[in-house]
gemmi code that builds the backbone of each chain (N, CA, C; Angstrom):
import gemmi

chains = {
    "A": [
        ("MET", (66.686, 135.973, 43.657), (66.219, 134.853, 44.155), (67.203, 133.880, 44.573)),
        ("PRO", (67.505, 133.237, 42.945), (68.421, 131.891, 43.795), (69.269, 132.033, 44.739)),
        ("ILE", (70.070, 133.409, 44.910), (71.254, 133.520, 46.390), (70.272, 133.322, 47.095)),
        ("GLU", (69.107, 134.232, 47.205), (68.364, 133.906, 48.515), (67.978, 132.525, 49.182)),
        ("ALA", (67.525, 131.983, 48.003), (67.166, 130.799, 48.299), (68.513, 129.506, 48.523)),
        ("LEU", (69.559, 130.325, 47.834), (70.706, 129.605, 48.322), (71.367, 129.379, 49.743)),
        ("LEU", (70.786, 130.738, 49.988), (71.337, 131.476, 51.158), (70.546, 131.224, 52.361)),
        ("GLY", (69.465, 130.563, 51.999), (68.264, 129.978, 53.470), (69.051, 128.760, 53.731)),
        ("THR", (69.305, 127.770, 52.036), (69.706, 126.614, 52.536), (70.802, 126.442, 53.325)),
        ("LEU", (72.026, 127.329, 52.901), (73.196, 127.473, 53.860), (72.916, 128.144, 55.185)),
        ("GLN", (71.725, 128.773, 55.619), (71.462, 129.234, 56.732), (70.777, 127.958, 57.699)),
        ("ASP", (69.483, 127.184, 56.978), (69.441, 125.921, 57.413), (70.548, 125.202, 57.631)),
        ("ALA", (71.642, 125.047, 56.890), (72.745, 123.845, 57.063), (73.643, 125.115, 58.739)),
        ("TRP", (73.595, 125.902, 58.773), (74.583, 126.442, 59.813), (73.856, 125.956, 61.428)),
        ("ARG", (72.745, 126.347, 60.856), (71.526, 125.962, 61.913), (71.681, 124.505, 62.372)),
        ("ALA", (71.737, 123.826, 61.481), (72.062, 122.105, 61.807), (73.492, 121.656, 62.131)),
        ("LEU", (74.374, 122.251, 61.758), (75.955, 122.116, 62.253), (75.996, 122.547, 63.672)),
        ("VAL", (75.364, 123.867, 63.872), (75.771, 124.656, 65.215), (75.276, 123.646, 65.935)),
        ("LEU", (74.376, 123.219, 66.076), (73.150, 122.013, 67.292), (73.904, 120.835, 66.864)),
        ("ALA", (74.243, 120.461, 66.083), (75.052, 118.870, 66.466), (76.583, 119.180, 67.169)),
        ("GLY", (76.951, 120.203, 66.752), (78.357, 121.036, 67.608), (77.918, 121.243, 68.776)),
        ("ALA", (76.827, 121.702, 69.391), (76.450, 121.521, 70.988), (76.326, 120.095, 71.621)),
        ("LEU", (75.628, 119.662, 70.662), (75.578, 118.204, 71.217), (76.358, 117.120, 71.405)),
        ("LEU", (77.514, 117.307, 70.229), (78.358, 116.646, 70.501), (79.808, 117.545, 71.588)),
        ("ALA", (79.344, 118.375, 71.960), (80.027, 119.118, 73.057), (79.845, 118.603, 74.406)),
        ("GLY", (78.475, 118.388, 74.536), (77.805, 117.973, 75.632), (78.383, 116.237, 75.853)),
        ("LEU", (77.587, 115.511, 74.811), (78.002, 114.308, 74.708), (79.277, 113.596, 75.118)),
        ("GLY", (80.404, 114.476, 74.470), (81.774, 114.225, 74.356), (82.432, 114.595, 75.903)),
        ("LEU", (81.621, 115.628, 76.554), (81.996, 116.119, 78.050), (81.867, 115.092, 79.174)),
        ("MET", (80.448, 114.634, 78.763), (80.356, 113.883, 79.370), (80.763, 112.330, 79.314)),
        ("TYR", (81.242, 111.795, 78.065), (82.016, 110.485, 77.725), (83.242, 110.701, 78.442)),
        ("ARG", (84.220, 112.004, 78.393), (85.482, 111.855, 78.911), (85.169, 111.842, 80.875)),
        ("LEU", (83.979, 112.636, 81.048), (83.582, 112.130, 82.454), (84.135, 110.994, 82.702)),
        ("LEU", (82.908, 110.126, 82.026), (83.050, 108.680, 82.281), (84.150, 108.050, 82.226)),
        ("GLY", (85.015, 108.350, 81.005), (86.287, 107.939, 80.796), (87.256, 108.153, 82.573)),
        ("ALA", (87.571, 109.265, 82.863), (87.916, 109.698, 84.159), (87.555, 108.835, 85.344)),
        ("MET", (86.410, 108.834, 85.239), (85.593, 108.325, 86.745), (85.958, 106.314, 86.423)),
        ("ALA", (85.777, 106.056, 85.231), (86.684, 104.870, 85.604), (88.039, 104.469, 85.612)),
        ("ALA", (89.130, 105.213, 85.123), (89.928, 105.543, 85.729), (90.227, 105.324, 87.055)),
        ("THR", (89.283, 106.655, 87.911), (89.910, 106.694, 89.398), (89.025, 105.409, 90.064)),
        ("ALA", (88.426, 104.918, 89.509), (87.851, 103.249, 90.076), (88.841, 102.408, 90.464)),
        ("VAL", (89.497, 102.183, 89.072), (90.695, 101.077, 89.014), (91.960, 101.743, 89.559)),
        ("GLY", (91.919, 103.003, 90.125), (93.366, 103.325, 90.157), (94.328, 104.074, 89.608)),
        ("GLY", (93.902, 104.805, 87.959), (94.518, 104.934, 87.149), (94.659, 106.442, 87.221)),
        ("SER", (95.937, 107.331, 87.431), (95.880, 108.304, 87.877), (95.697, 109.287, 86.354)),
        ("ALA", (96.878, 108.485, 85.241), (97.375, 109.056, 84.233), (95.552, 109.055, 82.933)),
        ("GLY", (94.585, 107.902, 83.524), (93.438, 108.196, 83.236), (92.931, 109.183, 83.053)),
        ("VAL", (92.939, 109.394, 84.432), (92.021, 110.766, 85.311), (92.499, 112.181, 84.615)),
        ("ALA", (93.847, 112.365, 84.561), (94.319, 113.545, 83.766), (93.913, 113.573, 82.563)),
        ("ALA", (93.838, 112.578, 81.543), (93.542, 112.880, 80.200), (92.152, 112.737, 80.215)),
        ("GLY", (91.344, 112.419, 80.927), (89.836, 112.311, 80.871), (89.469, 114.265, 81.305)),
        ("LEU", (90.125, 114.705, 81.996), (90.229, 115.928, 82.537), (90.459, 117.106, 81.342)),
        ("ALA", (91.461, 116.490, 80.895), (92.503, 117.316, 79.825), (91.734, 117.259, 78.722)),
        ("GLY", (90.806, 116.604, 78.486), (90.005, 116.053, 77.560), (88.708, 116.879, 77.359)),
        ("MET", (88.258, 116.846, 78.417), (87.161, 118.040, 79.164), (87.298, 119.425, 78.470)),
        ("ALA", (88.664, 119.510, 79.268), (88.877, 121.313, 78.725), (89.263, 121.328, 77.309)),
        ("GLY", (89.541, 120.122, 76.394), (89.690, 120.912, 75.387), (88.488, 121.025, 74.664)),
        ("ILE", (87.515, 120.060, 74.731), (86.616, 120.247, 74.502), (85.504, 121.474, 74.432)),
        ("PHE", (85.774, 121.758, 75.604), (84.708, 123.096, 76.232), (85.549, 124.015, 75.616)),
        ("ALA", (86.806, 123.950, 75.215), (87.566, 125.301, 74.102), (87.325, 125.019, 73.098)),
        ("ILE", (87.085, 124.099, 72.796), (86.996, 123.839, 71.156), (85.584, 124.245, 70.834)),
        ("ALA", (84.473, 124.267, 71.765), (83.046, 124.451, 71.564), (82.611, 125.864, 71.668)),
        ("LEU", (83.636, 126.729, 72.721), (83.627, 127.575, 72.943), (84.043, 128.650, 71.635)),
        ("PHE", (84.789, 128.029, 71.149), (85.641, 128.654, 69.331), (84.579, 128.784, 68.743)),
        ("GLY", (83.783, 127.580, 68.657), (82.806, 127.427, 67.869), (81.563, 128.182, 67.931)),
        ("LEU", (81.259, 127.944, 69.000), (79.836, 128.762, 69.133), (79.983, 130.407, 69.646)),
        ("ALA", (81.115, 130.647, 70.339), (81.023, 132.052, 70.486), (82.325, 133.017, 69.484)),
        ("GLY", (83.174, 131.971, 68.775), (84.046, 132.853, 67.869), (84.235, 133.275, 66.766)),
        ("VAL", (83.356, 131.644, 65.978), (83.218, 131.800, 64.953), (82.233, 132.387, 64.170)),
        ("PRO", (81.427, 132.480, 64.807), (80.000, 133.841, 64.295), (80.584, 134.931, 64.069)),
        ("GLU", (81.468, 135.491, 65.323), (82.059, 136.975, 65.493), (83.005, 137.136, 64.519)),
        ("ILE", (83.743, 136.028, 63.903), (85.057, 136.334, 63.150), (84.194, 136.589, 61.735)),
        ("ALA", (83.205, 135.866, 61.426), (82.319, 135.430, 60.030), (81.464, 137.295, 60.134)),
        ("ARG", (81.131, 137.835, 61.400), (80.551, 138.720, 61.259), (81.685, 139.948, 60.592)),
        ("ALA", (82.555, 139.879, 61.385), (83.984, 140.610, 61.249), (84.150, 140.598, 60.129)),
        ("ALA", (84.357, 140.074, 59.594), (85.043, 139.825, 57.717), (84.264, 140.365, 57.194)),
        ("ARG", (82.871, 139.889, 57.760), (81.640, 140.491, 56.248), (81.644, 142.195, 56.576)),
        ("ALA", (81.612, 142.447, 58.131), (81.287, 144.051, 58.102), (82.777, 144.608, 57.459)),
        ("ALA", (83.952, 143.792, 57.276), (85.085, 144.988, 56.670), (85.120, 145.078, 55.509)),
        ("MET", (84.033, 144.250, 54.673), (84.264, 144.416, 53.013), (83.118, 145.470, 52.735)),
        ("ALA", (83.353, 147.032, 52.508), (82.989, 147.851, 52.128), (82.943, 147.848, 50.461)),
        ("SER", (82.265, 148.182, 50.116), (81.948, 148.346, 48.387), (82.806, 147.373, 47.608)),
        ("PRO", (82.415, 146.366, 47.452), (83.275, 145.413, 46.699), (83.776, 145.682, 45.392)),
        ("ALA", (82.577, 146.334, 44.464), (83.098, 146.788, 43.174), (82.239, 148.025, 42.944)),
        ("CYS", (82.356, 148.127, 41.773), (81.527, 149.187, 41.144), (80.729, 148.754, 39.799)),
        ("GLY", (80.058, 149.706, 39.168), (79.302, 149.488, 37.652), (78.050, 148.174, 38.172)),
        ("PRO", (78.367, 147.832, 37.129), (77.637, 146.739, 37.028), (77.955, 145.335, 37.294)),
        ("PHE", (79.408, 145.319, 37.919), (79.519, 144.241, 38.594), (79.543, 144.282, 40.018)),
        ("ALA", (78.761, 145.625, 40.658), (78.487, 145.769, 42.070), (77.862, 144.379, 42.888)),
        ("ASP", (76.468, 144.336, 42.259), (75.585, 143.000, 42.573), (76.439, 141.851, 42.442)),
        ("MET", (77.117, 141.300, 41.358), (77.607, 140.315, 41.546), (79.095, 140.158, 42.578)),
        ("ALA", (79.722, 141.053, 43.098), (80.633, 140.879, 43.701), (79.877, 140.962, 44.802)),
        ("ALA", (78.832, 141.622, 45.230), (78.031, 141.553, 46.631), (77.812, 140.186, 46.891)),
        ("ALA", (76.965, 139.940, 45.825), (76.558, 138.500, 45.945), (77.543, 137.261, 46.071)),
        ("ALA", (78.857, 137.019, 45.416), (79.866, 136.546, 45.685), (80.712, 136.570, 46.822)),
        ("ALA", (80.450, 137.659, 47.335), (81.063, 138.378, 48.669), (80.298, 137.240, 49.822)),
        ("VAL", (79.088, 137.629, 49.588), (77.943, 136.824, 50.584), (77.922, 135.453, 50.662)),
        ("LEU", (78.134, 134.923, 49.432), (78.105, 133.177, 49.063), (79.587, 132.643, 49.643)),
        ("VAL", (80.316, 133.654, 49.363), (81.919, 133.135, 50.108), (82.019, 133.254, 51.401)),
        ("GLY", (81.364, 133.949, 52.056), (81.051, 134.405, 53.430), (80.510, 133.538, 54.039)),
        ("ALA", (79.051, 132.928, 53.300), (78.579, 131.713, 54.172), (78.984, 130.283, 54.115)),
        ("ILE", (79.615, 130.072, 52.404), (80.454, 129.177, 52.561), (81.767, 128.836, 53.644)),
        ("GLY", (82.287, 129.787, 53.538), (83.550, 129.831, 54.637), (83.268, 129.575, 56.199)),
        ("SER", (81.786, 130.397, 56.276), (81.418, 130.444, 57.810), (81.038, 128.430, 57.939)),
        ("LEU", (80.086, 128.034, 56.782), (80.076, 126.607, 57.035), (81.444, 125.707, 57.208)),
        ("ARG", (82.339, 126.176, 56.704), (83.217, 125.426, 56.554), (84.345, 125.693, 57.949)),
        ("MET", (84.082, 126.602, 58.454), (85.094, 127.040, 60.113), (83.990, 126.214, 60.906)),
        ("ILE", (82.734, 126.244, 60.844), (81.449, 125.502, 61.770), (82.201, 123.848, 61.478)),
        ("VAL", (82.237, 123.068, 60.270), (82.599, 121.921, 60.322), (84.037, 121.693, 60.703)),
        ("ALA", (84.976, 122.691, 60.555), (86.296, 122.130, 60.945), (86.167, 122.086, 62.774)),
        ("VAL", (85.223, 123.055, 63.313), (85.015, 122.931, 65.054), (84.379, 121.887, 65.013)),
        ("LEU", (83.399, 120.977, 64.331), (83.073, 119.905, 64.436), (83.864, 118.677, 64.376)),
        ("GLU", (84.541, 118.991, 63.529), (86.163, 117.755, 63.102), (86.729, 117.937, 64.196)),
        ("GLY", (87.478, 119.155, 65.175), (87.775, 119.076, 66.027), (86.844, 118.492, 67.530)),
        ("LEU", (85.642, 118.713, 67.618), (84.733, 118.437, 68.575), (84.859, 116.832, 68.710)),
        ("ALA", (84.812, 115.972, 67.894), (84.462, 114.485, 67.396), (85.720, 114.224, 67.654)),
        ("ALA", (87.368, 114.663, 67.141), (88.063, 113.868, 67.188), (87.919, 113.963, 69.030)),
        ("ALA", (88.222, 115.161, 69.712), (88.325, 115.651, 71.607), (87.656, 114.693, 72.055)),
        ("ALA", (86.169, 114.338, 71.462), (85.493, 113.605, 72.078), (85.793, 112.045, 72.021)),
        ("ALA", (86.369, 111.809, 71.236), (86.571, 110.010, 70.783), (87.895, 110.071, 71.795)),
        ("GLY", (88.411, 110.833, 71.611), (89.744, 110.706, 73.190), (91.152, 110.827, 72.001)),
        ("GLY", (91.000, 111.428, 70.792), (91.885, 112.149, 69.679), (92.722, 113.361, 70.519)),
        ("PRO", (93.526, 113.252, 69.661), (93.821, 114.996, 69.832), (93.014, 116.723, 69.204)),
        ("ALA", (92.880, 117.270, 70.218), (91.968, 118.036, 69.617), (92.510, 118.753, 68.773)),
        ("SER", (91.734, 119.504, 67.700), (92.350, 120.018, 66.712), (91.581, 121.750, 66.446)),
        ("LEU", (92.006, 122.232, 67.521), (91.653, 123.753, 67.621), (91.957, 124.656, 66.679)),
        ("GLY", (93.628, 124.139, 66.410), (94.393, 124.652, 65.286), (93.523, 124.233, 63.708)),
        ("ARG", (92.983, 123.448, 63.266), (92.210, 123.245, 61.975), (91.356, 124.414, 61.815)),
        ("ALA", (90.402, 124.295, 62.895), (89.475, 125.519, 63.372), (89.807, 126.837, 63.266)),
        ("MET", (91.041, 127.247, 63.530), (91.236, 128.640, 63.343), (91.925, 128.661, 61.939)),
        ("LEU", (92.872, 127.718, 61.718), (93.161, 127.645, 59.853), (91.594, 128.250, 59.099)),
        ("ALA", (91.071, 127.448, 59.306), (89.427, 127.377, 58.405), (89.008, 128.656, 58.476)),
        ("ALA", (89.509, 128.950, 59.653), (88.716, 130.942, 59.907), (89.753, 131.675, 59.056)),
        ("GLY", (90.830, 131.815, 59.309), (91.955, 132.018, 59.084), (91.734, 132.223, 57.108)),
        ("GLU", (91.611, 131.041, 56.406), (91.238, 130.879, 55.008), (90.037, 131.351, 54.437)),
        ("THR", (88.873, 131.598, 55.230), (87.662, 132.209, 55.108), (87.834, 133.683, 55.120)),
        ("VAL", (88.377, 134.395, 55.901), (88.888, 135.704, 55.985), (89.382, 136.004, 54.530)),
        ("VAL", (90.872, 134.940, 54.353), (91.699, 135.498, 53.228), (90.389, 135.709, 51.957)),
        ("GLY", (89.633, 134.495, 51.639), (89.105, 134.307, 50.704), (87.839, 135.474, 50.433)),
        ("MET", (87.365, 136.345, 51.310), (86.553, 136.718, 51.725), (87.354, 138.335, 51.177)),
        ("ALA", (88.320, 138.282, 51.558), (89.780, 139.697, 51.113), (89.758, 139.707, 49.567)),
        ("LEU", (89.951, 138.284, 49.143), (90.499, 138.415, 47.612), (88.991, 138.764, 47.230)),
        ("THR", (88.325, 138.647, 47.142), (86.800, 138.308, 46.575), (86.597, 139.940, 46.363)),
        ("ALA", (86.849, 140.346, 47.552), (87.055, 141.941, 47.421), (87.728, 142.704, 46.805)),
        ("ALA", (88.989, 142.245, 46.578), (89.713, 142.956, 46.316), (89.871, 142.420, 44.375)),
        ("ILE", (89.766, 141.252, 44.217), (89.585, 141.090, 42.732), (88.311, 141.524, 41.723)),
        ("MET", (87.240, 141.772, 42.344), (86.099, 141.600, 41.787), (86.548, 143.193, 41.209)),
        ("PRO", (86.683, 144.454, 41.982), (87.183, 145.458, 41.203), (87.969, 145.637, 40.166)),
        ("LEU", (88.860, 144.950, 40.416), (90.069, 144.967, 39.529), (89.850, 144.380, 38.287)),
        ("VAL", (88.813, 143.108, 37.984), (88.175, 142.854, 37.192), (87.103, 143.172, 36.302)),
        ("ALA", (86.424, 144.776, 37.402), (85.688, 145.394, 36.387), (86.272, 146.566, 35.772)),
        ("ARG", (87.232, 146.604, 36.463), (88.366, 147.922, 35.632), (88.982, 147.252, 34.349)),
        ("PHE", (89.398, 146.253, 34.933), (90.043, 145.414, 33.632), (88.923, 145.661, 32.393)),
        ("LEU", (87.691, 145.228, 32.333), (86.946, 145.055, 31.529), (86.446, 146.048, 31.321)),
        ("GLY", (86.460, 147.352, 31.773), (85.735, 149.063, 31.496), (84.562, 148.881, 32.198)),
        ("GLY", (84.430, 148.649, 32.948), (82.971, 148.597, 33.805), (82.815, 149.718, 34.340)),
        ("CYS", (84.194, 150.244, 35.254), (84.087, 151.391, 35.953), (84.716, 152.613, 34.975)),
    ],
    "B": [
        ("MET", (64.700, 122.658, 56.575), (65.184, 121.664, 55.876), (65.258, 120.464, 56.484)),
        ("PHE", (66.408, 120.904, 57.195), (67.243, 120.019, 58.327), (66.369, 119.444, 59.462)),
        ("GLU", (65.205, 120.122, 59.370), (64.621, 120.210, 61.094), (64.142, 118.751, 61.575)),
        ("GLN", (63.989, 117.888, 60.458), (63.351, 116.612, 60.943), (64.060, 115.639, 61.243)),
        ("ALA", (65.527, 115.641, 60.457), (66.969, 114.914, 60.750), (67.066, 115.886, 62.078)),
        ("MET", (67.287, 116.526, 62.330), (67.645, 116.823, 63.673), (67.005, 116.749, 64.708)),
        ("GLN", (65.818, 116.780, 64.380), (64.824, 116.335, 65.638), (64.780, 115.103, 66.279)),
        ("LYS", (65.332, 114.099, 65.011), (65.690, 112.573, 65.243), (66.924, 112.417, 65.906)),
        ("ILE", (68.016, 113.338, 65.601), (69.673, 113.393, 66.184), (69.373, 113.699, 67.948)),
        ("LEU", (68.405, 114.951, 68.060), (68.388, 115.484, 68.854), (67.879, 114.205, 70.269)),
        ("GLU", (66.469, 113.555, 69.651), (66.244, 112.760, 70.728), (66.963, 111.157, 70.735)),
        ("LEU", (67.999, 111.329, 69.894), (68.878, 110.360, 69.905), (70.023, 110.574, 70.962)),
        ("ALA", (70.260, 111.719, 71.093), (71.459, 112.462, 71.888), (71.029, 112.714, 73.563)),
        ("LYS", (69.514, 112.723, 73.257), (69.014, 113.110, 74.740), (69.028, 111.474, 75.240)),
        ("GLU", (68.642, 110.297, 74.350), (68.856, 108.625, 75.147), (70.191, 108.387, 75.213)),
        ("VAL", (71.548, 109.201, 74.496), (72.723, 109.017, 74.530), (73.239, 109.605, 75.910)),
        ("TRP", (72.473, 110.635, 76.209), (73.323, 111.540, 77.459), (72.928, 110.722, 78.749)),
        ("THR", (71.293, 110.325, 78.779), (70.805, 109.425, 79.968), (71.434, 107.904, 79.665)),
        ("PHE", (71.920, 107.547, 79.328), (72.657, 106.166, 79.026), (74.050, 106.374, 79.562)),
        ("LEU", (74.818, 107.823, 79.134), (75.924, 107.726, 79.810), (75.797, 108.340, 81.311)),
        ("ALA", (75.008, 108.984, 81.807), (74.538, 109.406, 83.457), (74.164, 108.530, 84.183)),
        ("GLY", (73.634, 107.190, 83.270), (73.344, 106.265, 84.070), (74.583, 105.009, 84.226)),
        ("LEU", (75.353, 105.350, 83.148), (76.766, 104.280, 82.816), (77.674, 105.173, 84.178)),
        ("ILE", (77.822, 106.660, 84.476), (78.441, 107.230, 85.812), (78.058, 106.748, 87.131)),
        ("VAL", (76.748, 106.160, 86.724), (76.023, 105.929, 88.351), (76.167, 104.727, 88.662)),
        ("VAL", (76.722, 104.075, 87.748), (77.423, 102.465, 87.724), (78.422, 102.523, 88.297)),
        ("VAL", (79.182, 103.188, 87.641), (80.902, 103.426, 87.718), (81.068, 103.463, 89.392)),
        ("ALA", (80.477, 105.173, 89.190), (80.784, 105.553, 90.855), (80.027, 104.569, 91.802)),
        ("ALA", (79.119, 103.971, 91.640), (78.981, 103.111, 92.493), (79.934, 101.875, 92.646)),
        ("LEU", (80.268, 101.386, 91.662), (81.352, 100.022, 91.700), (82.419, 100.515, 92.136)),
        ("GLY", (82.971, 101.568, 91.544), (84.328, 101.984, 92.041), (84.179, 102.618, 93.714)),
        ("GLY", (82.858, 102.863, 94.099), (82.847, 103.233, 95.277), (82.919, 102.185, 96.156)),
        ("LEU", (82.085, 101.029, 96.042), (82.441, 99.813, 96.588), (83.671, 99.213, 96.496)),
        ("TYR", (83.937, 99.055, 95.642), (85.476, 98.878, 95.666), (86.637, 99.567, 96.715)),
        ("TYR", (86.595, 100.796, 96.859), (87.699, 101.515, 97.463), (86.745, 101.177, 99.137)),
        ("ILE", (85.767, 100.859, 99.294), (85.256, 100.779, 100.586), (85.899, 99.688, 100.807)),
        ("LEU", (85.764, 98.493, 100.001), (86.220, 97.105, 100.378), (87.928, 97.450, 100.679)),
        ("GLN", (88.556, 97.992, 100.106), (89.770, 97.769, 100.119), (90.136, 98.938, 101.605)),
        ("GLY", (89.372, 99.642, 101.741), (89.371, 100.228, 102.869), (88.807, 99.644, 104.275)),
        ("ALA", (88.001, 98.859, 104.240), (88.044, 97.694, 104.804), (88.640, 96.908, 105.481)),
        ("SER", (89.367, 96.482, 103.889), (90.413, 95.410, 104.325), (91.804, 96.123, 104.852)),
        ("GLY", (91.974, 97.219, 104.385), (93.146, 97.751, 104.887), (92.720, 97.981, 106.460)),
        ("ALA", (91.900, 98.409, 106.959), (91.837, 98.526, 107.903), (91.859, 97.646, 109.035)),
        ("ALA", (91.114, 96.233, 108.527), (91.185, 94.858, 109.299), (92.549, 94.708, 109.598)),
        ("PHE", (93.388, 94.645, 108.607), (94.611, 94.300, 108.592), (95.861, 95.289, 109.152)),
        ("GLY", (95.497, 96.530, 109.049), (96.283, 97.483, 109.898), (97.228, 98.178, 108.744)),
        ("GLY", (96.487, 98.093, 107.289), (97.105, 99.074, 106.285), (96.968, 100.399, 106.159)),
        ("SER", (97.238, 101.202, 106.877), (97.072, 102.747, 107.047), (97.040, 102.929, 105.321)),
        ("ARG", (97.996, 102.670, 104.865), (98.556, 103.319, 103.436), (97.090, 102.753, 102.338)),
        ("MET", (96.730, 101.582, 102.509), (95.682, 101.529, 101.938), (94.407, 102.109, 102.056)),
        ("VAL", (94.210, 102.416, 103.205), (93.141, 102.882, 103.592), (93.040, 104.648, 103.218)),
        ("SER", (93.963, 104.933, 103.477), (94.216, 106.265, 103.245), (94.017, 106.667, 101.443)),
        ("THR", (94.463, 105.457, 100.889), (94.211, 105.520, 99.092), (92.710, 104.836, 98.841)),
        ("ALA", (92.426, 104.476, 100.026), (90.579, 104.049, 99.608), (89.979, 105.479, 99.565)),
        ("VAL", (90.488, 106.095, 100.953), (89.473, 107.219, 101.321), (89.780, 108.229, 100.231)),
        ("LEU", (91.143, 108.627, 99.592), (91.347, 109.485, 98.714), (90.619, 109.107, 97.449)),
        ("GLY", (90.525, 107.789, 96.916), (89.945, 107.327, 95.471), (88.684, 107.389, 95.831)),
        ("LEU", (87.832, 107.501, 97.215), (86.604, 107.852, 97.253), (86.184, 109.382, 96.971)),
        ("ALA", (86.516, 110.117, 97.971), (86.950, 111.546, 97.744), (86.822, 111.408, 95.928)),
        ("GLY", (88.107, 111.373, 95.448), (87.789, 111.474, 93.896), (86.863, 111.565, 92.993)),
        ("LEU", (86.146, 109.820, 93.414), (85.160, 109.540, 92.878), (83.935, 110.595, 93.277)),
        ("VAL", (83.668, 110.516, 94.466), (82.578, 111.544, 94.697), (82.599, 113.121, 93.754)),
        ("LEU", (84.357, 113.375, 94.191), (84.287, 115.072, 92.844), (83.780, 114.880, 91.473)),
        ("LEU", (84.229, 113.633, 91.257), (83.572, 113.687, 89.824), (82.402, 113.458, 89.482)),
        ("ALA", (81.751, 112.848, 90.514), (80.202, 112.541, 90.001), (79.604, 114.133, 90.315)),
        ("LEU", (80.323, 114.791, 90.827), (79.493, 115.726, 91.554), (79.342, 116.835, 90.191)),
        ("ILE", (81.008, 116.492, 89.245), (81.259, 116.993, 88.393), (80.291, 116.928, 87.165)),
        ("GLY", (80.158, 115.704, 87.071), (79.135, 115.122, 85.912), (77.525, 115.562, 86.353)),
        ("PHE", (77.732, 115.763, 87.925), (76.000, 115.932, 87.820), (75.514, 117.559, 88.102)),
        ("VAL", (76.387, 118.206, 88.198), (76.207, 119.549, 88.778), (76.898, 120.359, 87.725)),
        ("VAL", (78.333, 120.180, 87.568), (79.102, 120.843, 86.507), (78.392, 120.956, 85.214)),
        ("LEU", (78.599, 119.585, 84.703), (78.347, 119.178, 83.033), (76.881, 120.073, 82.979)),
        ("PRO", (75.746, 119.510, 83.566), (74.610, 120.286, 82.768), (74.493, 121.676, 82.752)),
        ("SER", (75.371, 122.110, 84.009), (75.243, 123.729, 84.051), (76.339, 124.476, 82.636)),
        ("LEU", (77.111, 123.150, 82.237), (77.657, 123.725, 81.137), (77.364, 123.763, 79.916)),
        ("ALA", (76.647, 122.845, 79.744), (75.752, 122.204, 78.676), (74.865, 122.834, 78.548)),
        ("GLU", (74.200, 123.734, 79.247), (72.951, 124.908, 79.257), (73.782, 125.958, 78.783)),
        ("MET", (75.180, 126.426, 79.213), (75.749, 127.296, 79.079), (75.838, 127.820, 77.108)),
        ("LEU", (76.542, 126.130, 76.560), (76.931, 126.156, 75.536), (75.279, 126.350, 74.832)),
        ("GLN", (74.564, 125.397, 75.125), (73.314, 125.705, 74.348), (72.532, 127.026, 74.448)),
        ("GLY", (72.693, 127.872, 75.404), (72.931, 129.442, 75.252), (73.725, 130.277, 74.078)),
        ("LEU", (74.606, 129.669, 74.225), (75.696, 130.157, 72.659), (75.088, 130.040, 71.772)),
        ("ILE", (74.160, 129.101, 71.332), (73.947, 128.643, 69.811), (73.761, 130.071, 69.241)),
        ("PRO", (74.508, 130.223, 67.872), (74.588, 131.593, 67.125), (73.411, 131.502, 66.343)),
        ("SER", (72.979, 132.552, 66.154), (72.249, 132.752, 64.455), (73.318, 133.065, 63.805)),
        ("PRO", (72.488, 132.376, 62.248), (73.526, 132.654, 61.089), (74.127, 133.970, 60.637)),
        ("PRO", (75.850, 134.187, 60.717), (76.205, 135.286, 61.023), (75.885, 135.627, 59.321)),
        ("PHE", (75.391, 135.518, 58.602), (75.227, 135.819, 57.053), (74.157, 135.878, 56.415)),
    ],
}
model = gemmi.Model(1)
for chain_id, residues in chains.items():
    chain = gemmi.Chain(chain_id)
    for i, (resn, *xyz) in enumerate(residues, 1):
        res = gemmi.Residue()
        res.name, res.seqid = resn, gemmi.SeqId(i, " ")
        for name, pos in zip(("N", "CA", "C"), xyz):
            atom = gemmi.Atom()
            atom.name, atom.element = name, gemmi.Element(name[0])
            atom.pos, atom.b_iso = gemmi.Position(*pos), 0.0
            res.add_atom(atom)
        chain.add_residue(res)
    model.add_chain(chain)
structure = gemmi.Structure()
structure.add_model(model)
structure.setup_entities()
């Protein structure tokens, strides 16, 4: 029950963060377009190019966050078969689900950071979001691998 | 849990979107006027380069305004449709 309540809270946080990401992407696209139009109005071609490139970066990060991150999280979770045995099975399953949930939130936060940076005119950090995705997958794999080892070491299996 | 805060943020974002759309209209109008002035003065004094620059600038402004009012809302709707359910 406490894990379900915690998962419910994490799911609420996921919904809020994803909605914030979509909002940030939309407003960022509009802001970068405004910058490009202002540069066009005063004849600055570099500003136009920067604005259009920024729009493309925002769109790419938003696509990764809204379409790629959930699939990565689902794939990593589906790949974790029978995390442990004996009395450790429940604990290992709960730990894997929690690690996946927290990792998913971490990935979406990294996407939000990238979106905020790109929307404000900074360098778009899609790489950080992808690094966070990799760390999450590694964390879930480690959880799945370590719990059976601990169970066997303690004689639970 | 976060519904009330997100509702407030959503309302604020709608206002920001409207504000940015208004700013785009203002910038497009001022930039268009500037390019029209530049083209007219170029035509008056026989400066063909000024006229061509003004026409191209005006076309660019119209293109960007079209992107802002036709393409961006479609992209935003597409992103909104992509909002995923929690994967855990």
